[in-house]
N, C-alpha and C positions, 0 to 999 in steps of 0.2 A: 545489558539495556537494548532493546529491539530498535533498529532504524526510526520506526513510527515514534517510539518514546521519545528517541534523541531529539526528533525535529518538533515534537509537541513541547518539549522543556526547553529548546535552545533556539528553534526556528524564529520567524520564517529564513529560509535561505535565501542567500544574494542570488539574483538571477540576472543573466545578461542575454540580450537577444540577436539574433543574427539571421541572415536569411538562409545560409546553409550551416549545419553543424556536420564536421566529420570525425569520426572515432577512429585513430590510429594513424600514426605519421609514417606508415610504410609507403611502399610504392603505390599502390592501389589508393590509400587515403589523399596522399599528396598529388597524384595524377588528377584526382577529382577535385580538389583544391584549385590547383593551377587550372585545369580547363575550365572551370566555373569563372574563374577571375578574368581569363582570356576573353570569354564571351560576355561578362556581364563585369567589367571592372570598377563600375559605381556601387556594387552590391558588397555587403560583408559576409566574411565565410571565416571560420575558425577551426582550427584542427587541433583534438586533445590526443596526447600521447602519454602512456603511462611510463615509460622508460624516462631516464633522466634527460635524454635528449634524442632528437631523432636518430635512428640507426643502431641505438644502445641495445635493443632487443630484436634486431634483424640479424636473421642467419639463414643462410643459402649456400649451396654448393660454391660457387655459382657460375654456369655458362649463361650469357643472356643474349637473347635474341633481341637485335635493337629496333625490331619493326615498329612497335608501339611507341617507342619513345622517339623516334624519328616522326612520326604524326603529332607528337605532344610538342616536340622542339625540332624543327626540321634543320635547324642550325646547331644541334646538339654538340657537334665537335668542335666548333667555334666558340661555343659557350664555354667549353673545358670540361663536359662531362666525364666522370674518372672511368671510361671505357677505353684501357690502354693497351690491352694485350688480345689481337686478334686469336683466335684459334688457328694453327697452324698444322695440326695432325689429328686425327681420330684413331683410336685403338679400342677394340672391343676384345675382351678376354674371357675365355669359359675356363674356369679354374676347376682342377681336382685337387685332392688333398697335397699333391706336392708337384703339380705340373699346371701349364697353361697352355690353352690351344688360341692361338689368335685367328681372330675371323677375317678373312681376306676381304679388302678395301671393297670390292664388286659386291660381296655378299651383305655388306653392313646397312640395315634397314635404313631408310630416310630419314626416320625420327631420331636417328642417332648420327646421322652427319650435321656438322656444325660449321661448315663454311659460313663465313659472314658474320659468325657469332664472335663473342668476346668473354675471356675469362674475367671476372671482376671480384670485388668484396662488394655485394650488393648494400653493407653498411655504409661504404663511402657512396655510393651511388644515391642511397636514401638521404645522405647530409648533403650531398648536392642538390637533389630536389628540393630539400627543405630551403637551401638557400636561394632557389630560384622562387619557390612560393611565396618567400617573404618579400623578396624584391618586387611581387606584383601586389603586395599590401595584404597576403594572407596571415591572419595572426595563428602563430602555434604556441600552445601551451605544453611544454614538457613538464613529466613529474605529477600529470594529473591523471588519474586513471577515472574512466568512465565506469561508473558501479551501477548504475540504475536506470532504466528506460521511463521516460515520462510520458505519460499518455493524457490528453485533454481531458477535462473532466467536463464535459459538454453534454452527458447524458446520454450520448449515443450508444446503440448496442456495439459499436466497432469503434472505440475513440481512436483517433489516429496518433501517431507518436508525433510527440512536439519537441523532443529532444532528450537530452541525458542529464544525470546529475553526478558529481564527480564524489568519490569516497570521502568518509569522515577522516581528519587526521588527529593524532593524539589520543587515540582509544589504547586503554590497556590491554593484557592478555586476556582479562576477564570482562571485556566488552564495556567497561566503564569509562566514562571520559577522566583523562588527567589534566594536570596542570596546563598542558600544552593543546588539549582539545580545540579541533576547529569544525566547525559545520560545514559539508561539502557544500558546492554551489551549483545551480542550474543554468545549463547553456540551452537555451530554447531558440529553435530555429522554424523556417517555413517548411525546410526538408532535413532530414537528419541521415546521413549516408554511415554504413557500419564497415571498415576496413580492419578489423582487428587481427586478422589472420587466421590460420587453420584453428578450429573448435573455439571461434571466439566467444567469452562470457557471454555477452549480451546477443551476438549473433545466435547461439544456441538458444536462448530465450526466446527470441523474436521467431525462429524457425517453430519452434514448438508451440508459441501463443497463436500464431496465424495459421499452423499447419501448412507452412510453405513446402514442405516435403512429401505432402502427400501423393500418393501415385508414384512416387520416386523410388528406386531401388536405394536400400540403406546405405549411407555415406560409408567410406571406407577411408581409412587412414594409414600411414606409415610413421616410423620415428627415424629420422634423419640426425645421425650422430656425425660431427666434424670436427676435425683437428686442423689447425694451421701450423706448418712445419717451415722451418728455417732449414735449407738442405745445403750440402757442400756444393760447391759450383759445377764441379764435375758432373753432378747428377741432375742439374738444372736443365730443363728443356722448355723454356718459356712458350706457352699457346699449346703445348700436349694436352689432349685431353683422353683420359684412359675410362673406361667404363667395365667391371666385371660382374660375370654371373657365376653362379655355381657354388662351390665351397666359399664359406663354411655353411651355408643353408643345405638344409635336406630337401628331398624331392617335394615336400607338401609345406615349405615354409618359403614365402616370397622374400627376396632380398637381393642385394647387391651392392657393389662398392664404385666409387668414384677417386679418381687422381687428375687435379688439375693442376697444371704448372702455370704460376704468375710470375711475372716479372721479379727481379730482386731475389732471386734464390729462393722464393718461397714456393710452398705446393701445399694445396688443400687435399686432406685425405679426409674421405667420408664414407659413411656405411649407412643404407637404409635397410630398415626390418619392416616387411608388412605386420601393422599390428591384428591382423588376422590370424596370426599363428596360434598353434594348437597345444603346445608343449607348455605346460605353466614353469617349467624349470629353465625355459630359455630366457637368457637375459640377453638384451641388445647391445647393451654395452661391452660386454665381454665378447659377444660375438664379433664386435668391431674391432676389438683388441687383437682376438684370435687371427681376423683376416690380415691383420698388417704383418703377421708372422710368414705369409706365405712368399716364398722366394720371389715372386713377380713383383710383389708389393714392396716388401722388403728392400729391394733393390733401388726404389724410389727413395726411401727416407733415411736408411739407414746411415750413422754417423753424424745426422742432424739433430736438431732441437726442437721440441714440440712448443710453440709459443701461444697457442691459443686453443681453446675448447669451448663446444656449445652443443646443446641439442634441442630440437624442434621437432613437434609433429607435423605432418604433411598431410593436406587433404587430397586424397587419390582417386576418389571413387569416378570423377569425371562427367560427362555429360549425361551420363544415367541417373548419376545420384545429385545432379543438381538442383537445389531447390528453386521455387519461384522467388525471383529475384526482388520484388517491391511488394510493398504493402502501405497502407494509407499513412501518410506521412514519411516514408524512408524506403531504403533500398541496401542491399548487400552487394559487395564488390569483392575482386579478387578471390583469396584462400578462405575470407568467411564465408562467401558463397561455396567457393570449392571448385575453381575455374583453373586450378593447375592441370597442366597436361603431362600426366605420369608417365606415357612412353617416350616423351622427349625430356623428361626431367627437369622441366621448366616451367614457372608460374609468375616471375616478375613481369614478363610481356603481357601475361594474360591479366595480372593485376593493374597494370597501367591503362590498358585497353578497356577493361570494364569500368574503371574509375572514369575515364574518358566520358564513355557513353551514358554513364549515370549523370557526370555533370552536364553534359550537353540536355538532357531531359531536364534536370532540375533548373538550369540559368533559362531554358525556354518557359518553363513553369512560372518560375518567379517574376520574369518581365511580363507574362502575361496577368499578373494579380493573383495567381492561384497559390494555394498552399494547404498541406494536410491530405491532399488526394493521392491516388496510386500514381507514379510517374511510369505509365504505360509504355510511353516512348522508349526507355531504356531496355525493356526486354525485347521490344519490336525491333530496337535497332540491333542487339546482340544477334536475334535469330539472322538478321542479314549479313552480318559480319564475317570478316576472314577469320576471327577466333572462333566463333562457331563452327565454321567449316572444318577447321583444324580439331577441334574437339570431337566433331562427329566422325572423322577419319580414326580416331584413337577411341572411340567410345566403348569398346569391348576389351581394351588392353587388361584391365585390373580384374575383369570379369573371368577371363580365361585362365588368368593364375591362379583362382579359386580351385581349378581342376588338376592343379599340379604344376611344376615348372616344365615338365617335358611339353605338355600341351601348351602351356603358356608360351613357350618359347617358340614352338612349330606354328602357334596360330598367329604370334606377332611378326613372325617372318611371312606369313601368307599374307596378312593384313597390310604390313607396313613395308612389305620388299616386292611380293610379287604382284598383289593388286594393282599398285600405282603403275608398274611396269606394263600391266594389261589395259592402262587409262582409266582404271576406277579409283575415284578418290575417296570413297567411301565403301566400308564392306557390305553387302548387299543383306546380310544377316544381321541379328541384334542378339546378346547374350545378357540375360538379368541374373541378377543375385538377390538373394533374400535374406540373409543372415547377418545381422551387426557383427563387427568386429569383436566386441566384448563376449559374444555368445560362443564362440569358437573354441575356448578353451576346454580341453579334457581335464578329467581328474588326475591329480598327480600320480596316482597308483596305477593308472592305466598307459602311461607312457614311460620311455627310458629318462632316468635320472641323467642330466647333463653335467660332469664335472669340468671347470674351467682351470687351465694353469695359472699358475701366480704371475703376476705382473714382473716384470725386470727391471722396471725402472727406466729403461734406455729406448726401448722401442713400443712397449705395453706399460699401462699405467692402472691404478686405482681410481675409484670414483672423486674421492674427496681431494685428491690432488689435483685431479681433473677440474673440479668445480673450482678449486682455488684460482686458477688461470683463466676461469670465465669471469672473474671479478665480480661476482653475486655478492650481493649484500641485501639484508632487510632490517629494517629497526625492528630489534627483537621484542620490544615490550609494544607489541599490537596483536590482535586476534589472528589467530592462523587462517591463513587464507586457503588451506586444504581442509575442508569441513566432511563430515561424516554424516549422513543422515541418521543412521543407527550404529551407535559407538559398538555395541555386541557383534555386529556382521563380521568384521575381520577376524577376529578370533574363530566365531562360531562356524562361519562357512568358509572364507578366504583360507584361512589357515589350514582347518580341518580338511577341506576338500581339495584346495588347489595348491597345498603348501606355502600359502603367502607370498603370491605372486608379484605383490607390487613391491616387495623387497628386491625383486630381480628387473621388473620391467624399467623402473625408475632410473634415468641416466644419472642422476645426481645423489644418490643415496638418501633420499629423503625419508623413505620408510623402512623400519627396522623392526623386526619381532625380538623382545629382550623378555628374559625371565622376571617376573613378577614377583609379589608377595605369596610365598608358598609355593614357588616353582612355577606356577602357572604362567604362561607367555602372554604378553599384551604386544599392542601395537604402539611405536613410538613416532610421532611425525617431526621430523627436523623440517620444518618451513622454511627455516632461514636457507637452506642449502637450494632452494627451488629454483630452477632456472626456467621456468614458464613454458615448459614445452607442451604441457596439456596432456601428456601419454596418461597420467593416473585417471583423468576425467573421462578418457576414452576407452581404456582398457580393462579398468576395473571390472571385473566379471558380474558383479552384483550392482554395479551402477551406484554402488553406496558413496564413494568419494565424489564430491562437487568442489570444482574449483573455482573460486571467487576472486575479486580483485584485491591485492594488497595495497597498503598506501602507495601512492605515487612515487616514482623514483626508485622504488625498491628493483630486485631482480638483478639479473644480469648486465654488464656494461661490456659489451664486446668490441675489441679492437681490431679492426682490420680483416672482420670476419664477413 
């Protein structure tokens, strides 16, 4: 049964009206709600969160620059914000297969210096922000997935966004209502701010609908895979931040690792792989496992216990890929727009800042009696902000790495180390890119096959045991939220030409090819394993996979991540 048929048979939907509707209770969405309430305390704002609670789906390294947080809450320390471990030391390592070359402190680019920053759990920071929002009177609805953009039925050629509708509950695998069926509800607002994170389901639709990316470079993404470890006390160095480049990536594959030492003998180990990689045999998950076997990485983790796992796509194209931020009735903030600074490997400060700027524009508009128009004050304020200056200085970062890691490393050194020493805050040149990530895969028979070692269960692991400790769960009797435009394409194209890359790029073992009737292979989608990373929606070479929202409350439940 189609959504329209469900609505016709079971409707109308319950509707609730607010001054501001925010989609996503991450740092960007919560900062939007908080700032709006700070400026307009008598106005109403609601935040929808598809996770079981704020922070459940939040995944980041993370080293946090507190600059935007300090603007939102100048007394954040007195309020108990969980930024508890200052960065004490930076290391940048270039790895070969067996060795490591440490970059002298004086040669580390400014973008990788972290003095004044904090090693954090972004999930814990998000929970704290949610508590601050609720104290201001913000309504937060966890477990409600925004599944549909609502447009005004006013007959205009470009009807404005007037809110969102949540997904239906209680549909069976066949899409038919069960005994537990509940129609979704409509949250209507004078303005709607979308803060879903990288490759947001609705943000993607809005960018296409309003052509917000017209004239911009194609967006670029990476996949970040993170493990949380409890290590032996002798190996713990709270405040140490380590970044690595080189092995196991080859010259034409962007990627690198990080180790962040938290308090309490905990270490975050993570690996980022650019989703513009060309070899379909590559597995970002297996590359992360292989990276941990390097002597320089093993020395931090060996003898410890892995206690957490997660994966999330990262919007990494930067300023040149940034879409227009506003459209009639709404705005994009944070990673839904793509404001992460890939050169700094930081996005939470950008999400908070853009959320604040969008909220300031929305509050002024609502108090002036406006609704449904474009919040032009938001992109204008962004263009004047310190965040724009920061992103402008790093605008070529990902573009240079399209030309190989040697060129990327050299030009990053010039733009992020040499030019600042010469007094230049931004490079005097601009480098563009033209191909989206999914278009860069070569045919499987044109590149060398990669054979990965078996996991040892102590330092390296398989995917299913990893998904288990992410606390991922979905109601199994629901339609798959991983949909195919054409069910014949995976075998006819992806398997035939690219050797089934979805079975390798997914970090949760969702996609697998199995022998069917008569021995012919078919694609099986284990949607219950999905950690909502969005990699499939990004990297599928035929763009045949479309990620849609499952029932609210499903997916990972990250703890301490």
